[in-house]
C-alpha positions as CSV (number, residue, x, y, z in Angstrom):
1,M,6.2,166.9,22.5
2,P,8.6,169.3,20.7
3,M,7.7,170.3,17.2
4,V,10.3,170.3,14.4
5,T,9.7,171.6,10.8
6,V,11.4,169.8,8.0
7,S,11.3,170.0,4.2
8,I,10.7,166.8,2.3
9,S,10.2,165.9,-1.3
10,P,6.8,165.6,-2.9
11,Q,7.5,161.8,-3.2
12,Q,8.3,161.5,0.5
13,A,5.1,163.4,1.4
14,A,3.1,161.1,-0.9
15,G,4.7,158.1,0.7
16,I,3.8,159.3,4.2
17,R,0.2,160.1,3.1
18,A,-0.1,156.6,1.6
19,A,1.1,154.9,4.7
20,V,-1.6,156.7,6.7
21,D,-4.3,156.2,4.1
22,N,-3.5,152.5,3.9
23,G,-4.2,152.2,7.6
24,G,-0.7,151.3,8.6
25,Y,-0.3,154.4,10.7
26,A,-2.7,156.7,12.6
27,S,-1.0,159.9,11.5
28,S,1.9,161.3,9.5
29,S,3.7,162.1,12.8
30,E,3.6,158.4,13.6
31,V,5.2,157.5,10.3
32,V,8.0,160.0,10.9
33,R,8.6,158.9,14.5
34,E,8.9,155.3,13.4
35,A,11.3,156.3,10.6
36,L,13.4,158.2,13.1
37,R,13.4,155.2,15.5
38,L,14.6,153.0,12.7
39,W,17.3,155.5,11.8
40,D,18.4,155.8,15.3
41,S,18.6,152.1,15.8
42,A,20.5,151.6,12.5
43,R,22.9,154.5,13.3
44,K,23.7,152.9,16.7
45,L,24.4,149.6,15.0
46,G,26.6,151.3,12.3
47,E,24.3,150.4,9.4
48,I,23.8,153.9,8.2
49,K,26.0,155.1,5.3
50,A,28.4,157.8,6.6
51,D,28.1,159.7,3.3
52,P,25.0,159.0,1.2
53,L,26.8,160.2,-1.9
54,D,29.8,157.8,-1.3
55,D,29.2,154.7,-3.4
56,E,32.0,152.9,-1.5
57,S,29.8,152.9,1.7
58,V,27.1,151.0,-0.2
59,A,29.6,148.3,-1.3
60,S,30.8,147.9,2.3
61,G,27.2,147.2,3.5
62,G,26.0,150.7,4.5
63,R,22.4,151.4,3.9
64,C,20.4,154.6,3.6
65,V,17.4,155.3,5.9
66,A,15.0,155.3,2.9
67,D,16.1,151.7,2.0
68,M,15.7,150.6,5.6
69,F,12.3,152.2,6.0
70,A,11.1,150.6,2.7
71,D,12.3,147.2,4.0
72,H,10.5,147.8,7.3
73,E,7.3,148.8,5.5
74,A,7.4,145.7,3.3
75,Q,7.8,143.6,6.4
76,R,4.8,145.3,8.1
77,R,2.7,144.7,5.0
78,R,3.6,141.0,4.9
79,S,2.8,140.7,8.7
80,A,-0.6,142.4,8.4
């Protein structure tokens, strides 16, 4: 599998560690792969904001990936 290096905030890193530590995921790579799958699906459906700094896209229903992933994680916790 190809490797990619990215920079993330300390809060994002803590969130990934927490998802693994809580048993929801086997590894941090699994968390990132799922986030990317969600992003790709949402992008294909046109649910991603074109410009995350554009407040108008929020008003028109666009959502950022972080919001979608948070919703997905909340759903996973409710289902567990």
